[in-house]
BAKOLKE-784231 format. One line per 2 residues: for each residue x, y, z of C-alpha. Coordinates in steps of 0.05 Angstrom, whole numbers, plus 32768, in hexadecimal, padded with zeros to 4 digits. Each point is the difference from the previous one (the first is absolute). Example, Ala and Ser with C-alpha at 12.3 -4.5 7.8 and 13.67 -1.06 7.14 Angstrom:
80F6,7FA6,809C ~ 801B,8045,7FF3
***
This chain:
7E05,854D,8254 ~ 8042,7FDE,7FF3
7FFD,7FC5,7FD0 ~ 8024,7FC7,8020
7FDB,7FC7,7FDD ~ 802C,7FCF,7FDB
7FE7,7FDE,7FC1 ~ 801F,7FBE,8019
7FFF,8003,804B ~ 8015,7FCB,8031
7FC7,7FEF,802F ~ 801A,8004,8046
7FD4,7FD4,802D ~ 8003,8020,8044
7FE9,7FD3,8038 ~ 7FE2,8026,803B
7FF1,7FCF,8038 ~ 7FD8,8034,8027
7FC9,7FF1,8031 ~ 8002,803F,802A
7FBF,8018,7FE2 ~ 7FDE,7FBC,7FF9
7FC7,7FEC,802E ~ 8025,7FBF,8010
8041,7FDD,7FEE ~ 800C,7FD7,7FC2
800E,8034,7FCB ~ 8049,8001,8014
8009,7FBB,7FE0 ~ 7FDF,8014,7FBE
803A,801B,7FD8 ~ 802E,7FC5,800E
7FC9,7FCE,7FF0 ~ 7FF4,8022,7FBD
804A,8005,7FF1 ~ 8008,7FB5,800B
7FC4,7FF5,7FD4 ~ 8027,801F,7FC6
7FE4,8046,7FF8 ~ 8040,801C,7FE0
8000,7FC5,7FCF ~ 7FBA,8014,7FE9
801D,8043,7FEA ~ 803D,7FE1,7FDF
7FD3,7FD0,7FD9 ~ 7FDC,803D,7FE5
8041,801E,7FE8 ~ 800C,8032,8038
8040,8002,8029 ~ 7FF1,7FF5,8049
8025,8003,8042 ~ 7FEA,7FF8,8048
8010,802D,803A ~ 7FE6,7FF9,8047
7FF5,803D,802B ~ 8018,7FF4,8047
7FC7,8006,8031 ~ 8014,8020,8043
7FED,7FE3,8043 ~ 7FBA,8016,8016
8001,8043,8023 ~ 7FDB,8042,7FFF
802D,801B,7FC9 ~ 8007,7FBF,7FD9
7FCA,800D,7FCC ~ 801C,8045,7FF0
8046,7FE3,7FF8 ~ 7FE7,7FC9,7FD2
7FD8,8031,7FD5 ~ 803A,802F,7FF7
802E,7FC6,7FED ~ 7FCE,7FE7,7FCE
7FF7,8046,7FE3 ~ 804C,8005,7FF7
8004,7FBD,7FDD ~ 7FC5,8010,7FD3
801E,8043,7FEE ~ 8045,7FE2,7FF0
7FDF,7FCB,7FD6 ~ 7FDD,8035,7FD6
8040,8029,7FFE ~ 8026,7FC6,7FE3
7FCD,7FFB,7FC8 ~ 7FE0,7FC1,801C
7FBA,7FEF,8017 ~ 7FED,7FEE,8047
7FD1,7FC5,800E ~ 7FF0,8005,804A
7FEA,7FBE,8020 ~ 7FE2,8005,8046
7FF2,7FFC,8038 ~ 7FC6,8029,8018
7FE5,803B,7FD8 ~ 801C,8035,802E
8041,7FF9,7FD8 ~ 7FDE,8027,7FC8
800E,8040,8027 ~ 804A,7FF5,7FF1
7FFB,7FE3,7FBA ~ 7FDE,8039,7FDC
8022,8039,8026 ~ 8043,7FE3,7FEB
7FEC,7FF7,7FB8 ~ 7FE4,8047,7FFE
8040,801B,801D ~ 8029,7FE0,7FC8
7FD1,8019,7FCB ~ 7FFC,8046,801C
7FB4,7FFC,8005 ~ 7FCF,7FCE,801B
7FEA,7FCB,7FCE ~ 7FB8,7FF1,7FF1
7FE8,7FC5,8029 ~ 7FCC,7FCA,7FF6
7FF0,7FE6,8046 ~ 7FDE,7FBC,7FFC
7FE5,7FED,8044 ~ 7FC2,7FE7,8024
800B,8038,8032 ~ 800C,804A,7FF8
803C,8000,8031 ~ 7FF2,804A,8008
7FFA,8006,804B ~ 8027,8031,8029
8012,7FF8,804A ~ 7FC3,802C,800F
7FCF,7FD4,7FD9 ~ 801C,7FBB,8008
7FD7,7FD3,802E ~ 803C,7FD4,800F
803B,8030,7FF8 ~ 8021,7FCB,7FD5
802E,801A,7FC9 ~ 7FE4,7FCB,7FD1
7FC5,802D,7FF2 ~ 8027,8040,7FF4
8031,7FFB,7FC5 ~ 7FD5,8021,7FCA
7FEF,803A,802D ~ 804A,8005,8013
8013,8005,7FB6 ~ 7FD5,803F,7FFC
8024,801C,803E ~ 7FCD,7FF0,8036
800A,7FDC,8041 ~ 8039,7FE0,8027
8042,8023,7FF0 ~ 8023,7FBC,7FFD
7FD8,7FF3,7FC1 ~ 7FEC,8044,7FE6
8044,8021,8006 ~ 8029,7FCE,7FD8
802B,802C,7FD1 ~ 7FE1,8008,7FBC
7FC5,8023,7FDE ~ 7FB8,7FF2,8014
7FD1,7FDF,7FCF ~ 7FD6,802B,7FD1
7FB7,7FEF,8010 ~ 7FEC,800E,7FB7
8030,7FC9,7FE9 ~ 7FEE,7FCE,8037
7FCB,7FCA,7FF4 ~ 7FE5,7FCC,8030
7FE4,7FBF,7FE5 ~ 7FDC,7FC6,8022
7FE8,8022,8040 ~ 7FCA,7FDD,8028
8013,8009,8049 ~ 800E,8043,801F
7FEB,8034,8034 ~ 7FDC,8040,7FEF
803A,802C,8017 ~ 802E,7FE0,7FCD
7FCF,800B,7FC7 ~ 7FF4,8048,8017
804B,8010,7FFF ~ 800B,7FE4,7FBA
7FC0,8021,7FE5 ~ 8018,8043,801B
8043,7FF6,7FDD ~ 7FDD,7FEC,7FBF
801B,7FB8,7FFB ~ 7FD8,7FD5,7FCF
7FE7,7FC1,8021 ~ 7FE5,7FC4,7FDA
7FDB,7FD6,8033 ~ 7FEA,7FB9,7FF1
7FB8,8010,7FED ~ 8018,802D,7FC8
8035,7FCD,7FEB ~ 7FCB,7FC9,7FFE
7FD4,802C,7FD5 ~ 8033,801A,7FCF
8033,7FC7,8001 ~ 8048,8005,8018
801F,8009,7FBA ~ 7FD8,8040,7FF4
800E,8019,8047 ~ 804A,7FF2,7FF9
8004,8023,7FBD ~ 7FE0,803E,801F
8031,7FFC,803A ~ 803A,8001,7FCF
7FE3,803E,7FDF ~ 7FFA,8023,8043
8048,7FF3,8015 ~ 8013,8020,7FBE
8038,7FFB,7FCE ~ 8036,8009,8035
8023,7FCF,802F ~ 7FD0,7FD6,8029
8000,7FC1,802B ~ 7FD3,7FCC,801E
7FF9,7FED,8049 ~ 7FDB,7FBE,8006
7FE7,7FE7,8043 ~ 7FEE,7FB7,7FF5
7FC2,8008,802B ~ 7FE1,8024,7FC4
7FF7,7FBB,7FE1 ~ 7FC4,7FD7,8014
8017,7FD3,803B ~ 7FE2,7FC4,7FDC
803D,8004,7FD3 ~ 8031,8023,802F
7FF6,7FEB,8048 ~ 8048,800D,8013
7FF8,8048,8018 ~ 7FFC,801F,8045
7FC0,8028,7FF6 ~ 7FD2,7FDB,7FCF
7FBF,801F,7FE9 ~ 7FCB,7FDA,7FDA
7FEB,8010,7FB9 ~ 8040,8019,7FE1
8021,8001,7FBC ~ 8003,7FC3,7FD3
8049,7FED,7FF6 ~ 7FF9,7FF0,7FB6
7FE4,8045,7FF3 ~ 8036,8021,802A
8036,7FDA,7FDC ~ 7FE4,8016,7FBD
7FFB,8048,8017 ~ 8048,7FFF,8019
801C,7FDC,7FC4 ~ 8044,801C,7FEB
7FFD,803D,802E ~ 8048,7FF4,8015
8013,800A,7FB7 ~ 7FDA,8041,7FFB
802F,803B,7FF4 ~ 7FE1,802A,8038
7FF8,7FC9,8034 ~ 8035,8010,8034
7FEF,7FCB,8034 ~ 7FD3,7FC9,8019
7FF1,7FF0,8048 ~ 7FE0,7FBF,8018
7FEC,8001,8049 ~ 7FE3,7FD5,8037
8011,7FB9,7FEB ~ 7FF9,7FD8,8040
8017,7FB7,7FF6 ~ 7FE8,7FEE,8046
7FB8,8003,7FE6 ~ 8010,7FE2,7FBC
800B,7FB6,8011 ~ 7FF5,7FE6,7FB9
802B,8037,7FE1 ~ 7FC6,8018,7FD5
800D,804A,800D ~ 804A,7FF9,7FF5
7FF5,7FE0,7FBC ~ 7FD0,8038,7FEF
8036,8033,800E ~ 802C,7FDB,7FCE
7FC8,8001,7FCD ~ 7FF4,804A,8009
8049,8010,7FFA ~ 8004,7FD4,7FC2
7FC7,8029,7FE2 ~ 801E,8042,8016
8044,7FF0,7FE0 ~ 7FE5,7FDB,7FC3
8019,8014,7FBB ~ 7FCE,800E,7FCA
7FEF,7FD0,7FC8 ~ 802F,8023,7FCE
803B,7FF7,8030 ~ 7FEE,7FB7,800E
7FFA,7FF0,7FB6 ~ 8043,8023,7FF5
8021,7FD5,8036 ~ 7FE3,7FC0,7FE2
8018,8013,7FBB ~ 8044,8017,8019
8011,7FC8,8031 ~ 7FD9,7FC5,7FE5
8010,7FD2,7FC6 ~ 7FD8,8013,7FC3
7FD8,7FC0,7FFB ~ 7FBD,8021,800E
7FDD,803F,7FE8 ~ 7FC8,800B,8033
7FC0,8026,7FF2 ~ 8006,804A,8013
7FE3,7FF8,8046 ~ 8022,7FF3,8043
7FD3,7FD7,802D ~ 8002,8008,804B
7FC6,7FDC,8021 ~ 7FC9,7FCF,7FF1
7FBF,7FE8,8020 ~ 7FD2,7FCD,7FE1
7FF8,800F,7FB6 ~ 801D,8046,8006
8046,801C,8001 ~ 801A,8047,8009
803E,8022,7FE7 ~ 8032,802A,8027
7FD7,803F,7FF2 ~ 7FC1,7FE0,801C
7FDB,7FF3,7FBF ~ 7FD6,7FC0,8001
7FFA,7FCB,7FCA ~ 7FD5,7FC3,7FF5
8031,7FC7,7FF7 ~ 7FEA,7FD9,7FC3
8043,7FDC,7FFA ~ 8009,7FDC,8043
804B,7FFC,7FF3 ~ 7FF4,7FCD,7FC9
7FD2,7FD9,8030 ~ 8030,8003,803B
7FD1,802C,8028 ~ 7FC1,7FD8,7FF0
7FE9,800A,8048 ~ 8009,804B,7FFC
8031,802B,8026 ~ 800B,7FFB,804B
7FCD,7FCA,800B ~ 7FF7,7FFF,804C
8001,7FB4,8007 ~ 803F,7FFB,7FD6
8022,8038,8026 ~ 7FEE,7FDF,8041
801C,7FBD,7FE8 ~ 8040,8021,7FE9
800A,8025,8041 ~ 7FEE,7FC5,802C
802F,7FD0,7FDD ~ 8039,8033,7FF6
8001,800C,804B ~ 8003,7FB6,800D
802C,7FDF,7FCB ~ 800D,8018,7FB9
8039,7FD9,7FDE ~ 8024,7FC1,8013
8018,7FE4,7FBD ~ 7FEA,7FBB,7FEB
8039,7FE2,8028 ~ 7FCD,7FFC,8037
7FB6,7FF0,8001 ~ 7FD0,8036,8016
7FB8,7FFB,8017 ~ 7FE1,802B,7FC9
801A,7FDE,7FC2 ~ 7FDB,7FBE,800B
7FBF,8026,800A ~ 800B,8027,7FBF
8013,7FC2,7FD8 ~ 7FC3,7FD9,8018
7FD1,803B,7FF4 ~ 8016,800F,7FBA
8003,7FB6,7FEC ~ 7FBA,7FF2,8019
7FE5,8040,7FE1 ~ 801C,7FF2,7FBA
7FFD,7FB4,8001 ~ 804A,7FF4,7FF4
8027,7FD0,802A ~ 8040,8028,800A
8015,8049,8004 ~ 8046,801D,7FF8
8001,8047,801D ~ 802F,8036,7FE6
7FFE,804C,7FFE ~ 7FF4,8021,7FBD
7FD8,7FE8,7FC4 ~ 8041,7FFB,7FD9
801C,7FD0,8033 ~ 7FC1,7FD6,7FFC
8006,7FFD,7FB4 ~ 8049,7FEC,8005
7FEC,7FCA,8032 ~ 7FCC,7FE5,7FD0
8033,7FFE,7FC7 ~ 8032,7FDB,802C
7FCA,7FCF,8016 ~ 7FEA,7FF4,7FB7
8047,7FF3,7FE8 ~ 8012,7FD1,8038
7FBD,7FDC,7FF8 ~ 8010,7FF7,7FB6
8044,7FE1,8010 ~ 7FEE,7FD6,803D
7FB8,7FEC,7FF1 ~ 7FF2,8007,7FB6
8044,7FE8,7FE9 ~ 8017,803B,7FD5
804B,7FFC,7FF2 ~ 8028,802C,802E
8008,8047,7FE6 ~ 7FC9,7FFA,7FCA
7FC1,8014,8026 ~ 7FD4,8033,7FDC
7FD0,8034,801C ~ 7FCA,801D,7FD4
7FE2,8045,800C ~ 7FD5,8031,7FD8
800F,803F,7FDA ~ 7FEC,803E,8028
800E,7FDD,8043 ~ 801A,8022,803E
801A,7FD1,8035 ~ 8036,802E,801E
8044,801B,7FEF ~ 8036,7FCE,8016
8032,7FE9,7FCB ~ 7FDA,7FBF,7FF5
7FBC,8021,7FFE ~ 8012,8038,7FD0
801C,7FC8,7FD5 ~ 7FB7,7FEA,7FFB
7FE8,8046,7FEE ~ 7FEB,8019,7FBB
800B,8049,8016 ~ 803F,8019,7FDF
8010,8032,8037 ~ 7FFD,7FCB,8037
8034,7FD7,7FDB ~ 802E,8036,7FE5
8045,7FFB,801D ~ 7FF2,7FC6,8030
8013,7FC3,7FD7 ~ 8016,7FCA,7FF8
7FC1,7FDE,8019 ~ 7FF7,7FB8,8016
7FF1,7FCC,7FCB ~ 7FBF,7FDB,7FFA
7FD1,803C,7FFF ~ 7FC9,8003,7FCB
7FC9,8032,7FF1 ~ 7FBF,7FF6,7FDC
7FC5,802E,7FF0 ~ 7FD1,800C,803A
7FBA,7FE4,7FF9 ~ 8014,7FCC,7FCB
7FF9,7FBA,801C ~ 8015,7FE1,7FBE
8042,8025,8005 ~ 800C,7FE0,8044
7FF3,7FBB,7FE5 ~ 8030,800C,7FC6
8037,801C,802E ~ 8001,7FC6,8030
8039,7FCD,7FF9 ~ 8014,7FC4,802A
802E,8030,8026 ~ 7FCA,8031,8013
7FFC,8007,804C ~ 7FCA,8035,8009
7FD2,8034,7FE1 ~ 8000,803F,802A
7FC5,802E,7FF2 ~ 7FD9,803B,801C
7FB5,7FF3,8000 ~ 7FFA,804A,7FEE
803C,8027,7FE8 ~ 8004,803E,802C
803E,8024,7FE7 ~ 7FEE,7FEA,7FBA
7FC3,802D,8003 ~ 7FCB,7FD9,8028
7FFC,7FCD,7FC8 ~ 7FCD,7FC8,8009
800B,7FC1,7FD8 ~ 7FC6,7FE3,7FD6
7FCC,7FD8,8027 ~ 8017,7FB9,800C
8049,8010,7FF5 ~ 8019,7FEC,8046
7FD7,7FC1,8000 ~ 801C,7FED,7FBC
8047,800E,8018 ~ 7FF4,7FD6,803E
7FE9,7FC5,7FD5 ~ 803C,8007,7FD2
8031,8003,803A ~ 7FE1,7FC3,8020
8003,7FD9,7FBF ~ 804A,800F,7FF8
8014,7FFA,8049 ~ 8012,8049,8005
7FF4,802A,803E ~ 7FCE,8038,7FFA
8016,8038,802E ~ 7FD4,803D,8009
801F,8043,8013 ~ 7FC9,801D,802C
802B,8034,8023 ~ 7FD1,8037,7FE9
7FC0,7FDA,7FEF ~ 7FFD,7FD2,803D
7FDE,8009,8043 ~ 7FBE,801D,7FE7
8017,8034,7FCD ~ 7FD5,7FE3,7FC8
7FC4,7FEC,802A ~ 801A,7FBA,800E
8034,7FE9,8032 ~ 802C,7FEF,7FC4
7FF5,8019,7FBA ~ 8009,7FBA,7FE5
7FBF,7FED,8022 ~ 7FD8,8026,7FCB
800E,7FC6,7FD2 ~ 8000,7FC9,8035
804B,7FF6,7FF7 ~ 802D,7FE6,8038
8048,800D,7FEB ~ 8038,7FD2,8018
8020,803D,8021 ~ 7FE8,8045,8014
8029,803E,800F ~ 7FE2,8031,8032
801A,8043,801A ~ 7FF0,804A,8006
7FBD,7FFE,8025 ~ 801A,7FC6,802B
8029,8032,8029 ~ 7FC3,802C,800F
8022,803D,7FE1 ~ 8031,8002,803A
8036,7FCD,7FF1 ~ 801A,7FD9,7FC4
7FE2,7FBA,8007 ~ 7FFD,7FCF,7FC6
7FFB,7FB5,7FF8 ~ 8004,7FC7,7FCE
7FC9,7FCC,800A ~ 7FFE,7FBA,7FE4
7FEF,7FB9,8013 ~ 8032,7FCE,801B
800B,7FE4,7FBA ~ 8024,8040,7FEE
8019,801A,8042 ~ 8022,7FBE,8011
803C,8015,7FD6 ~ 8018,8030,8035
802C,7FE6,8038 ~ 8020,8028,8038
8034,802F,7FE3 ~ 7FE4,8001,7FB9
7FDD,8042,8007 ~ 7FF7,8033,8037
7FF6,8047,8017 ~ 8016,8022,8041
7FC0,8028,8004 ~ 7FD1,7FD0,7FDE
7FCE,7FE5,8032 ~ 8015,802F,8037
7FCD,8004,8039 ~ 7FF0,8049,7FF4
7FEF,7FF4,7FB7 ~ 7FD9,7FC1,8010
7FD5,8021,8035 ~ 7FEF,803A,7FD2
7FF1,7FD1,7FC7 ~ 7FD4,7FD5,802D
7FD8,803E,8013 ~ 7FFB,8015,7FB7
7FE2,7FBC,7FEE ~ 7FCF,8006,803A
7FE9,8045,7FE8 ~ 7FF9,7FE6,7FB9
7FCF,7FCA,8017 ~ 7FDD,8020,803B
7FF2,8042,7FDD ~ 7FE9,7FDD,7FC0
8031,8027,7FD6 ~ 7FFF,7FCD,7FC7
7FB5,8009,7FFA ~ 8009,804C,8003
8032,7FFC,7FC7 ~ 7FCF,7FD9,7FD6
7FC4,802E,800D ~ 8025,8042,7FFA
8029,7FE5,7FC7 ~ 7FBF,7FFC,7FD8
7FF1,8048,8013 ~ 8046,8016,7FEC
7FFE,7FDE,7FBC ~ 7FBA,8018,7FF2
8015,8047,8011 ~ 803D,7FFB,7FD3
7FD7,7FE6,7FC6 ~ 7FD2,803C,8008
803C,802E,7FFD ~ 8017,7FDD,7FC1
7FBD,800D,7FDF ~ 8007,804B,800E
804A,800A,7FF6 ~ 8024,7FF3,7FBD
8042,8003,8026 ~ 7FF1,7FBA,801C
8011,7FC9,7FCF ~ 7FED,7FC4,802C
7FEF,7FEC,8047 ~ 8017,7FBF,801E
8000,7FE0,8044 ~ 7FE5,7FCF,8033
7FEC,8010,8048 ~ 8024,803D,801A
8036,7FFA,7FCC ~ 7FF3,8029,7FC2
8023,8025,7FC8 ~ 7FEB,803A,7FD4
8023,7FFD,7FBE ~ 800B,8045,7FE4
8000,8010,7FB5 ~ 8049,8015,7FF5
7FEC,802E,7FC7 ~ 7FD7,802A,8031
8023,7FFC,8042 ~ 8038,7FE3,8029
7FEE,7FD5,803C ~ 803C,8017,8029
7FEC,8049,7FF6 ~ 7FB8,7FEE,8012
8017,7FDE,8040 ~ 8026,803F,8013
7FC3,802A,7FF0 ~ 7FD6,7FD4,802E
802B,8016,803B ~ 7FE0,8044,7FF9
7FBC,7FDE,8009 ~ 8016,7FDC,803F
8009,7FBB,7FE1 ~ 803D,7FD3,8001
8008,7FD1,7FC5 ~ 803A,7FEB,7FD3
800A,7FF3,7FB7 ~ 801E,7FC4,7FDE
802B,800E,7FC3 ~ 7FDE,8044,7FF9
7FC3,7FDD,7FE1 ~ 7FD7,7FE3,803A
7FE8,801E,8041 ~ 8001,7FCB,8037
7FCB,7FFE,8036 ~ 8007,7FD3,803C
7FDE,8021,803D ~ 8006,7FE2,8046
7FD0,7FC6,8009 ~ 7FE2,8025,803B
7FE6,8038,7FD3 ~ 7FB7,8013,8007
7FCD,800F,7FCB ~ 7FFF,804B,800D
804C,8005,7FFC ~ 8002,7FD9,7FC0
7FCA,802B,7FE1 ~ 8026,803E,8016
803F,7FE6,7FDD ~ 7FDA,7FF0,7FC0
7FE3,8046,8002 ~ 8045,801F,8004
801A,7FD5,7FC7 ~ 7FC4,8017,7FD6
8010,8049,8010 ~ 8049,7FF7,7FEE
7FEE,7FDF,7FBE ~ 7FCF,8038,7FEF
8034,8035,8011 ~ 8034,7FDB,7FD7
7FD1,8000,7FC4 ~ 7FF5,804B,8006
804A,800F,800A ~ 8029,7FC8,7FE2
8041,8020,8018 ~ 8026,7FBF,8000
7FE4,7FDA,7FC5 ~ 8031,7FCD,7FE7
***
């Protein structure tokens, strides 16, 4: 067999608007609809060169199908001959009789073929009840039947290297023909019993270590997910499993072609099947995790060093990587995905609002912003809300508010306002905010920083009292320091700070970007000490894990300093963000997630304390609600290495400063899931003790 398989092929998308073999019209529109939907762009996004070519379809006549199949075979053969890879987009499945003969002709021998179809398509004119060519292409590829299909120039398929997957609707004569030939058929009962991944792996073994291709008739997929086909049959393949099975096949060295048949937009009014085609092609052309990580490192700025995993999908408390491995998410994107991944109510809100009105800018009023402002104000008890996008923006907004309040209300001389923060804080990474940081790396190379920024030890109320001067505008503090290592201040600290601030007419501003909205078992973490700050900063969870939504909240006494033009954001308060945030707040209350955080938080901390008793690697355990940290003895282990090791146990976490493992699972997590995660952490710690391969 001639080897005409390029290492870096261009994928030639060949549109075949054929309907000669279809039971009714509609398929002829499929290729163009998919092209307009951006199918070639999917390939380009995945790093493959792509071009589109339409095959002219002759006027209907007795000879038309044969002419079309020969033309397609010629184009497929020339594509292979040029060292490229054909992606045939149909059209009805009769086109397959041209695709694989042409590819085989170019290769010098028929490729192996994985035929994915609800039907066998193995009729001949003698056995077909309708005489329709739609039911004959597979038989024709073996040389049986109508000469218009069976005599297309090129070698016939090798039955020993031909596999059929997904069959559930056929006539006895078709099965008899393929059984006589020795074609392996995986019908749906066997697939349901063994699972598609195992079946597909066996199919790849059967086609062998030589060139092979895939012919996918979309009716192989369960019509619940893919109604847009001409011949649906109930009970088919699950699209998620098929996508996983087909992942990266277009990048396989021996894959010489992919064919997708029978998309019929006439019976796909909501475009569901068309989108599924894009998803399947995305999976089929997807690069592996090593390639994706190389692209990120090669094209991205080096301001992050992600964990060695490339995530692809998420549902609830679980995520999966590009290779299909599942992980329990015990990080929640630093609380941003507090409602889990792909929450159906949040997705519905996003879709509903995005299709109606997404962004207007604040130059105009919109109908969602007032609802969001009222909801958040009433929920938290603050009189006014200033919406922005990221937590950093909300912190900057709070700093601006504090300074202007100091000048306009308190009477601090212009240019002399002071802001006090704590050592170990993390409020963001803007110039002003890193000027507040005690972390040397965050500051290095970014000065000079604004004047009037002071730091004091965290948890020391006396230090706050000593640092305050007549020019002090505000004390900005995290109720629990997250990036600092899940550091809880001494009991009574926040209450003491609130009293000190009130006595000196200084604003107490709480950064609750991570700790707010139920993370610690209360709506706000400050509530654990009965403290009501003058201002609160919220973010992360407010966007439901779908959008960046943050806000600065305060009463009129503080917020009065802003007048139109003082501060703004094009995207802040956009109707899309507001509707999603409204839904997130509804879920928080209606699903009792704050209570769940409190109850399961006790379970989490109790489990971690048990681990500490049995593992000398653990130096301390800290936390509140579903927000906890495991401090690792640096003489025995490195927390970053341990976080990487936990990936092998199916758990996502992250270290802080290589000394503390952070745990912040979604607030929707259940008792069994949490217990499972604790069990995996225990296993990892035990394994680490036995084989301390990365001790510090």
